[in-house]
C-alpha positions, 0 to 999 in steps of 0.5 A: 574379636578376641584371640585367646592364647591357651599356652597353659593347656599345652604346657599341662599336656606336655608336662612342661614348665613355663621356665622350660618353655621360655628357655627352649623357645628363647623368649623371656618369662615376662613375654610368656606371662604376657601371652598366658595372661591374655595381655599380648596385642600381637605374636610374631609368627616366628615366636608362634612357630618356635612355641609350636615346635617346642610343644609339638603342636599346631597353632590351632592347639594354642590359638582360639577365637572368641567373638566379642560377645563371648569375651565380654561374657567371660570377663563379666562372669569372672568379675562377678565370681571375683566379687562374689568370692569376697 
């Protein structure tokens, strides 16, 4: 199971920088980076609530579920592209 956090999409729609989101939500740039890069193992509901409030969106606008098969395929495709670009 993979939950994908699509903060980039909402930031682009709201024309907001990562720095502004970090300041308005009250979390560090490092933690925003962890969320953006898919490295987060968990997210507090209070943090999700604050992000949704600032971005004026619903949790479903940020969170996406992908099955393990889809996630493995996407990682494999990215790795293939990375090696093919060399």
